[in-house]
Residue, then its C-alpha position, 0 to 999 in steps of 0.5 A: m507457516n503459522a497455524p490460525n490461531d497463533l496468527r490471531a493471537r498475534l494480531s490480537a496482542a499487536t492491536d492491544s498494544i495499539r489501543k493502550r496508546d490510542a483507543r480510535v478505531p480508525d476507518i481508513a488503513v494507509v500503507l505508504g510506499s518508498g519515499l511517501s512516508p511524509f503523508a503521514d506526518t500531515l494528520v493532526d491529533a496524532t498518535v504516533i507509535e514507533y513499529p518497535d512498540i507494536a507486538h509482532m511488528p516487523v522492522v523496516t530496513v528499506p531507505g525511504h520507509a520511516g517505519k512508525l504508525v500514525i493514527g489521526k485526523l486529516p488537516n481541517e476534517p475535525d468530523g472526517p475520518v480516522v486515518a491510521a498511516l503506515a510509514g513504511r512497510v517490510h518486503f518479501y525480498e528482505g527475507h520475511a515470510m509473506d504472513t509477516v509482509v501481510f500482517p501489518v495490514r492485517m493488523l489495522v483491518s483488525l483495528g477496524a478499518k473497512f479502508v485500505l489505501l495502498t501506496n508504491a514507488a513503481g517503475g513505468i512500463a506503458p509508453t505513457s509513462r512519465p516519471g512522477d505520474l500517479v497512477l491507479i491501479s486497476d488490476h494486478l499480476n502476482l508474479q512473486g511466486t506465492n500468495p498470502l494466503i497459503g496454508p491453513n485458513d483461518s475462517a474467523l478472517g476470511p474465506r479459503f478461496p476469496d474472490m478478487t474479481r474486484v480487489w481494487d475497488p471501481e467506486l472508490r478509483a471513481i472517488a479518487q478520480r474525482a478528487a484528483q480532478s478537484e485538485g486540477s490533476e490527472l490520475r490514469e489507471g493501470v495493471y501493476a505487476a508484483l516481483t520479488g525484487p530486490s534486483y530491478e527488471t531486465p529489458a526483457e522481462i520488462r518486454m515480457l511483462r508489457a506483453m502480459g498487459a502490464d503498465l506499472v512494475g514493483m515488488s510490493t502491495v499486491p500480497e497486502a491487497i489480497a490479505a486486505r481483501h481476505m478479510g473483507a476490506r476494500v482496496l484502493g491503490i495509488s501508484c508513484v511512477t518514480n522511474l521508466a523501467a529497464g530498456v524504457s529509461a536511458t539510465d540506470l535505475s536507482h533507489e536514489e532515484v526513486e526516492h528523489t522522484a516520489k519527493s518531487a511528486r510528494d506535495r501533489f500526492t498528499r493533496i490527491v490523497r487528502r481530498t480522496l479520504a475526505t470523500l470515502p464513505r462512512t460504511 
């Protein structure tokens, strides 16, 4: 566990290495999950920084995660927000400490981002789930057995006991709903359960999660949401249902299926995210 001053020093070094390449202050931070990294390539007037070129930035190892930061603008929105998109994330199951897992999102909030959009590939638990569905995260279950805020708290970053009642911002969800409707699409809402992985869940575990109120299951996102909210950022989450969960799906689960389904939903995901980001408040 790193001391608070050490975390601030690492964040300062990381943000300094980014500002040397691009001095713009991002309005919005985006974290792109499995198979969704190509959204970052749609940004224009863009600066691309590979993760190894950012001080203290962990390197991704999972297929479908590109491992680069892209800072740019939305197409056809010259007066729109500056977006900083992380094309790929690291996960707790890769063996990283939890403060390493959330370091990238803390870094983007330290750069100035007031809004954080977290995206992921998720297993569908709800009976109505279909592969390719895009679902707004309305709440979460942290079942990873730990929390990114465990350890000494740095009051310069956030409070010791941050409130999580509205961690998934209701106003931002309403904006995303309107954006989807304007694109002729639908965004359901659901509760996301975060487990450690990397093994997929058993049918019994899925029955447990359904009884607990989960609609989606995955291996990421929740620690980032907690850390971003701790620092005062407003958080929005979108899951792409890339497979039906164990016991719901009739086939074996695989990461290849996850990437394939995410690719098929990518155009719709990109349109909805663009319109959502373009209509977020600027303060």
